[in-house]
C-alpha positions as CSV (number, residue, x, y, z in Angstrom):
1,M,196.0,-63.6,105.6
2,N,198.4,-61.2,104.8
3,Y,201.2,-60.5,107.7
4,L,200.5,-56.4,107.3
5,L,196.7,-56.5,107.5
6,Y,197.2,-59.1,110.6
7,I,199.3,-56.5,112.5
8,F,196.8,-53.9,111.6
9,I,193.9,-56.0,112.9
10,V,195.8,-56.9,115.8
11,T,196.6,-53.2,116.5
12,V,192.7,-51.7,116.3
13,L,191.8,-54.5,118.4
14,F,194.6,-53.6,121.1
15,I,193.7,-49.8,120.6
16,V,190.3,-50.5,121.6
17,Y,191.2,-52.9,124.5
18,V,193.8,-50.1,126.0
19,E,191.1,-47.6,125.4
20,Y,188.5,-49.4,127.2
21,S,190.6,-51.1,130.2
22,V,193.5,-47.8,130.7
23,G,191.0,-45.2,129.2
24,G,192.3,-41.5,128.0
25,I,194.8,-42.7,125.6
26,L,193.0,-42.1,121.9
27,W,190.4,-40.1,123.4
28,R,191.0,-37.4,125.9
29,Q,189.5,-34.4,127.2
30,T,190.4,-30.7,125.9
31,S,190.8,-27.9,127.8
32,S,187.3,-26.8,127.0
33,G,185.7,-29.7,128.2
34,M,185.0,-31.2,124.6
35,K,186.8,-34.9,123.8
36,S,188.7,-35.3,120.6
37,F,190.9,-37.8,119.3
38,N,194.7,-37.4,120.5
39,F,197.1,-39.7,118.2
40,G,200.0,-38.3,119.4
41,S,199.2,-39.6,122.9
42,L,198.6,-43.1,120.9
43,F,201.4,-43.2,119.6
44,N,203.3,-42.4,122.3
45,Y,201.8,-44.8,124.6
46,L,202.5,-47.7,121.5
47,I,206.4,-47.3,121.8
48,D,206.3,-46.0,125.6
49,P,207.5,-49.7,126.3
50,L,210.8,-49.4,124.3
51,R,211.3,-46.6,127.0
52,Q,209.9,-47.6,130.0
53,K,211.2,-50.7,132.0
54,F,208.1,-50.6,134.2
55,L,205.7,-51.7,131.2
56,W,207.5,-55.2,131.2
57,N,205.9,-56.2,134.3
58,V,203.6,-59.1,134.3
59,E,201.0,-57.3,135.5
60,L,201.2,-55.0,132.5
61,L,202.4,-57.4,129.9
62,D,198.6,-57.0,128.5
63,V,198.6,-53.3,127.8
64,N,202.2,-53.5,126.4
65,Y,201.8,-52.9,122.5
66,V,205.4,-54.1,121.8
67,F,204.6,-57.4,123.7
68,V,201.4,-58.3,122.2
69,V,202.9,-57.3,118.7
70,I,205.8,-59.6,119.2
71,I,203.7,-62.8,120.6
72,S,200.7,-62.1,117.7
73,S,203.8,-62.3,114.9
74,I,204.9,-65.7,116.8
75,I,201.3,-66.7,116.5
76,Y,200.9,-65.9,112.7
77,Y,204.0,-67.7,112.1
78,L,203.3,-70.9,113.7
79,K,200.2,-70.7,111.9
80,I,201.9,-70.6,108.7
């Protein structure tokens, strides 16, 4: 499997998991009360561990995208 495809699949699964467990990351309610996609919020959430130290807490590693990508990359390269 191609590495970029692998990371894409990991990213999609991560987004689904985070939206289910944390909620309100990708789907946000607008001021008019309708739900809409918010890609800016999703992007900021994905890179937030690079700026916020509290996301490296052991209890929050499952919702830390940088950690998930690092572990997934290690697994990918160990499989090869």
